[in-house]
C-alpha positions as CSV (number, residue, x, y, z in Angstrom):
1,M,4.2,-3.2,-12.1
2,A,0.7,-2.8,-10.6
3,V,-1.7,-4.1,-8.1
4,E,-2.1,-7.2,-10.2
5,D,1.5,-8.1,-9.6
6,T,0.8,-9.3,-6.0
7,D,4.4,-10.5,-5.3
8,V,6.2,-7.4,-6.4
9,V,7.0,-4.2,-4.5
10,D,6.2,-1.5,-7.1
11,F,8.3,1.4,-5.9
12,I,10.5,2.3,-2.9
13,T,11.3,5.9,-2.4
14,D,12.8,8.2,0.3
15,E,10.4,11.0,1.0
16,R,12.6,14.0,1.5
17,A,9.9,16.2,3.2
18,T,9.3,13.6,6.0
19,G,12.3,11.3,5.9
20,A,10.0,8.3,5.6
21,L,10.6,5.3,3.4
22,V,7.5,5.0,1.2
23,L,6.6,1.7,-0.5
24,T,4.1,2.5,-3.3
25,I,1.3,0.4,-4.8
26,V,-0.1,1.6,-8.1
27,D,-3.7,0.7,-8.5
28,S,-5.4,1.5,-11.8
29,L,-8.2,-1.0,-11.6
30,S,-11.9,-0.2,-11.8
31,W,-14.2,-0.2,-8.8
32,E,-17.3,-1.1,-10.9
33,P,-19.5,-3.6,-9.1
34,L,-18.6,-6.5,-11.5
35,D,-14.9,-5.9,-10.9
36,E,-15.0,-5.0,-7.2
37,Q,-14.5,-8.4,-5.6
38,V,-11.6,-9.3,-7.8
39,H,-10.1,-5.9,-7.2
40,L,-10.4,-6.2,-3.4
41,E,-8.8,-9.7,-3.5
42,L,-5.8,-8.4,-5.5
43,L,-5.4,-5.3,-3.3
44,Q,-5.5,-7.4,-0.2
45,A,-2.9,-9.8,-1.6
46,K,-0.7,-6.9,-2.5
47,L,-1.0,-5.2,0.9
48,N,-0.2,-8.6,2.6
49,A,2.9,-8.9,0.4
50,Y,4.1,-5.4,1.4
51,L,3.4,-6.2,5.0
52,R,5.4,-9.4,4.8
53,F,8.2,-7.5,3.0
54,L,8.4,-5.1,6.0
55,E,7.8,-7.5,8.8
56,S,10.3,-10.1,7.6
57,G,13.1,-7.4,7.4
58,E,13.5,-8.0,3.7
59,V,13.2,-4.2,3.3
60,L,16.6,-3.9,5.0
61,R,18.3,-5.8,2.1
62,H,17.1,-3.1,-0.3
63,C,17.3,-0.1,2.1
64,P,19.7,-0.8,4.9
65,D,18.8,2.4,6.7
66,A,15.1,1.5,6.8
67,C,15.2,0.7,10.5
68,S,15.8,4.3,11.3
69,K,12.8,5.6,9.1
70,E,9.1,5.7,9.3
71,L,7.9,3.0,6.9
72,V,4.8,3.9,4.9
73,I,2.8,1.8,2.5
74,E,1.1,4.2,0.0
75,V,-1.6,3.1,-2.4
76,T,-2.1,5.4,-5.4
77,F,-5.5,4.8,-6.9
78,M,-6.4,6.0,-10.4
79,N,-10.0,5.6,-9.5
80,H,-11.5,6.5,-6.1
81,P,-12.3,3.4,-4.1
82,S,-15.9,2.2,-3.7
83,P,-17.6,2.5,-0.3
84,R,-16.9,-1.2,0.3
85,G,-13.3,-0.7,-0.7
86,L,-12.9,2.2,1.8
87,K,-14.3,0.0,4.6
88,I,-11.8,-2.7,3.8
89,L,-9.0,-0.2,3.6
90,A,-9.9,1.2,7.0
91,S,-9.5,-2.4,8.4
92,A,-6.2,-2.8,6.5
93,R,-5.0,0.5,8.0
94,A,-5.7,-0.7,11.5
95,I,-3.7,-3.9,10.9
96,I,-0.8,-2.1,9.3
97,E,-0.6,0.5,12.1
98,E,-0.8,-2.2,14.7
99,A,2.3,-3.8,13.0
100,G,4.1,-0.4,13.4
101,F,3.8,1.0,9.9
102,S,1.6,3.6,8.2
103,L,-0.9,3.3,5.3
104,R,-1.4,6.3,3.1
105,L,-4.1,6.4,0.4
106,R,-4.1,8.7,-2.7
107,S,-6.6,9.1,-5.4
108,P,-7.1,12.0,-7.9
109,N,-7.3,15.1,-5.8
110,R,-7.3,13.4,-2.4
111,V,-4.9,12.0,0.2
112,W,-6.1,10.3,3.3
């Protein structure tokens, strides 16, 4: 499973430290200029799928106690996003937070 599998939720875990339910996207794609547009389109499709999974209530079929938890979409990047990628992720964060969820981003040696 990876960002390329846009219709699949990669991982769902209970985060013991916070009590949140974390839905993780694994992103190992390159941010090189030739790959950036395709990467952004795949990531956007994947984030939209996760948001639909949460908003539709489908998450409750897999985790019945999800309604009592903070719901976090976490993207784990193997390569730090490009400046354009960061700008688009900031927009995605605003949309996800407006829907009542959280977006967490991780890359090597950084969480934001």
